[in-house]
N, C-alpha and C positions, 0 to 999 in steps of 0.2 A: 203757762204765762211766759211771754218773752219780754225781757227788759232790754232797751237800747237807749243810746244817748239821743238827745233831742235833734230834730232836723236842723235847727240853726247851728248847733255845735258841729254836726257832720258837714255842713256847708263851709264853715270856717276851717275845718280840717282839710277840705279839698283845696281851699285857697292856700293854706299853709303848705301843703304838699307841692302845689304848683310853684310857689315861691322858692321852696327848697330845691326842686328839680331845676329851676332856672339858675339858681346859685351854683348848684353842682355842675351844670353844663359849663358855666363860666370858669369854674375851678378846673374842670377837665381840660378845657382849652388852654388855661394858664399853665397847667401841669405839662401839657404837651409842648408848650413853648419853653418852659424853664427847667423841666426835670427836677423840680424843687421838692424836698421832703415836706415843706410847709404846704405846698399845693396838694400833695398826696394826703396829708392830714386833713386838709379842708375838704377834699373830695370824699374821704371816708365819713367825715362828720355830716356832710351834706346828704350823702346816701342814707345814713341813719335817720336824719331829720325828714327825708322824703318818705321813708317807709313807715315811720312811727305814726303819723296822722292817719294813714290808711288802716293800721291796726286799731286805733281808737274809733274810727268811723264805722268799721265793719264788724267790730266785736259785738256779740249778743250774750245775753244771760237767760237761760231757760230755767223757770221755777216750776216745781211740782209740789204736791203735798209732802213728798218723801225726801226730796233733795233739790239741789241746784246744780246746773252744769253750764260751763262756758262753751260757746259755740260760734262758728262762723257761718254765714249764709251758704247754703248748698254744700255743706261739709259735715263730717261726723262731729258729734259733741264730745267735749272733754270728759274726764273722769267725773262721775257724780260725787257730790259732797253731801252726805246725809245731814239733815237739819240737827239731829241730836249731837253731831260732832262739832257744830258751830258754837263756840264759846263767847263770841263777841263780833261786833260789826264796827269797824273803825273807818274814819275819813282820813285819807292821806292827802296832805296839801303840799304841792310843789310850788315852784316859782310862778307858774302859769296855770297849772291844772289841779283839779281835785278829783280823786278816784276813791273807790271803795276797796277795803281790805277785810276779808272775813278771817276770823281767828279760829283755827282748829289746832291739831297737834303741830301743824306747819302753816304759818300765815300765808295766805294767797291773795295777791292783788288782782282785782277784777278790772278789766279794761272797759267794761260797760256796767253801769252807766259812768260817764265822766262829764266834766264840765270845766269851763274856764273859771278860775277862782273868783274873779272880781265882777262876775256878772250873774244876776239871778237866773235860775233855770228851774221852773216848776216841774218839768219832766224828771230832772235829776232828783229833786226833793221827794217827789212821789215814789220814785224807784227805791230810794234809800229807806223811806218809810215802810214800803212793802217788804224789803229785806229784814228790817227790824221786827215787823209784825210776824213774819213767818218763822224767824229764828227764835223769837221770844227774848231777844237780847237788846238792851238799849244801845243806841248809836253813840260812840264817843270819838273824840278827836285823837288821832295817832300822835305819837311823839314828834315834836317839831324838828324837821331836818333841813330847814332852809339854810342854816349856817354851813352845813356840810356841802349842800348843793352849790351854794354861792362860792365856797372855797374851791370846789372842784372846777367850777366854771372859770374862776380867776386863774387857776393853774393852767387850764386849757388855753385860755387867751394868752397868758404869758408865754407858754411853749410855742404857740403859733406865731406870736410876734417875734420871739427870739429866732425861730427858724427862718421866718421871712426876712429879718434883718441880716442874718448870716448869708442867705442865698442871694438877696437883693435882686429879685427877678426883674425889677423895672430897669435894671442896667443891661439886660439882654438885648442885643441889637435886633432880634427878631420880633420884639414887641412893636405895636403899631406906631408909636411915636419915634422909633429908632429904625435904622435901616442896615442891611447887610448885603453883601454881594453873593450871587449864586454862581457866577461864572466869570472867567477872565478873558480879556481881549488878546489877540495876537500882537506881539511886540516887534517881530522881525521886520516886517514891511513898514511898520509905523516909524521906526527909528533908523532905517537904512540910510537915508540921506544924511542924518546927523552923524552916523558912524563914519561914512565916507568923508565927511568934512573934517572930522577929528583925526581919523586914521585912513588916509587915502588908499594905501595898498592893503587894507585889512581884509582878512578872510573871516567869514561868518561861521559860527558853530551854533547849533540849536540847543543851547543851554545857557543858564545864568551862571556867571563866574563866581558870584558871591552866594553860596548855597545858604538857604534859610534853615535855621535850627528850630526844632520843636515839631509838634504834630501838624505839619502842613498837609492838607488834603490834596492840593493841586498846585502846580507851578507852571508859569509861562515865562519865557525869556530867551534872550539871544546874547551871544558874546562875539565881538569882532576883535581879532588879534592881528598884530603886525610885528615882526621881529621877535626879539626875546622878551621884551617887557610891555610892548604896546598893547593895551587892553581897553576896550569899551564894552561894558556889560550893563544890561538893564533886565531886571526880573521882577515878577509879581508872584506872591504866594497867597493862597486862599485857605483859611482855616474854617473848621466847623465846630460847633459846640460839642462838648463831651457830656457824659451822663450827669455830672454835677458842676459843669463849668460852661459859661456862655462862650460864644464864638469870639466876642471881643476880648474876653479874658484870656482865651487860648492864644489869640493873636498878640496880646500884650506880652504874654510869657515868651512867645517866639521872638518878638521884637527885642526884648531884653537879652535873650540868649544870643541873637544874631549880633547885636551891638557888642556884647561881651566877647564874642568870638572874633570880631573884627578889630578889637582893641588889643592888638599885640603890643609888646613893649615899644616905647617911644611913639605911640599913637594916642591921640586924645579924641574924646567925643564931645562935641559942642551942640547944644540944642538949636534947632531951626524953628523959628516962630512963624505961625500962620500957614504952614504947609499942610499939616494933617493933624490927627489927634495927638501924635507924638512923632518927633523926627530928630535924628542926630546926624551931624556931619563929622566924619572921621578924618582927621588930619594927621599927616606924617611929618614929624619934626626933623627927620633925617633925609628928606628928599634932596637929591643932588641938583646942581645948577643945570637948567635946561630940561629937567624931568618934571612933568606935571602929574600930581597924584590927587585924587579927590574921590571919596566914598560918601554916599548918603544912604541912610536907612530911614524909612518913614512907615507909619501905620495909620490907616484910617479904617475904623470899625474892624472888620475881620480880614482886611487885606494889608499885606506888607509889601512894600516896594523897595528894591535895592538898586542903586546905580553906582557903578565903579568906572573911574577913568584913570588910566595910567598911560600917559603919552610921552614918547621919547623926546618931544620938543615942547617948548613953552606954549601953553594955551591960555590966552587972555580970559580972565574971569571964569576959571574952571569951576569954582564953587557955584556961581550962578548958573553955569551950564548944566551941572548935574541936578541942581534944584529945579531948573526948568524942565528937564527930562522927567524927573519924578512927578512934578505937577501935571505934566501932560499925560503920563501913564495913568495916574489916579483919575484924571478927568475923563478918561475913556472907559473907566470901570462903572458899570451900572449898579447902583445901590437901591434895591427894591424895598 
């Protein structure tokens, strides 16, 4: 005689698995974006919840006059349990499911038959009655373990919430409602006319004068120089996310380090509003008469822009000039 869970229960298990697989796929996608331990935890849990209903739906129990055996369709049966060794039949109640446990020298939980706790199931009741008849033992309720199960679930939810809050994956610029840059535009041709207007005899070099600090993946920039001090430089830096840090967080760290590196003694950093996610203008309190100095560092998402102007003559509105250059550079970056 073969005992199995009811057809309705098996259908619900299929739906359960489908929902769990969908949730796992979403968590895999989120883990790919965020590299978050919370997402890894959710993927592992989702995988377990996807497999467990299949175990419940496909499990069978074979009864003979001599023993009972757990088995799967089209596979070998488990070890036989002789009826004389069965000292009791218990019903194990979980938060959602009710399963059967046979008591021998070592209690064994049977995955078939099984049912949802709060729904009548004649097939389950008939299977339990048959087990009691063949074993000659009355059916009794197992010790209630809902408190332990609920406590374990609360701990799991708390750990997941804590890990999620620590990683804050919704702040990652690669999530759908945020954007990040994948490549940088060339700046030399873009600002050649500006450079010649500020430093007419300047010579161009293919680098950015104000080097970006931190894990910058790629840089684009040019510097124009004239004489001993004349410098006009504009540069862009692109960051990528690390194993446990988003690209915007990496860029934020690089921005802070670059500002700190530019703030040599007698220089101050003032915030610039409305330019990017964060921006600072570096001013020099010791600049001589007729010498123009202006530095600006700004960050938008995972892109950092630096602009430096040191002119041997007075330049009207130098601060607005470097701000306009930074704004133009960021406007030409594509954030996908």
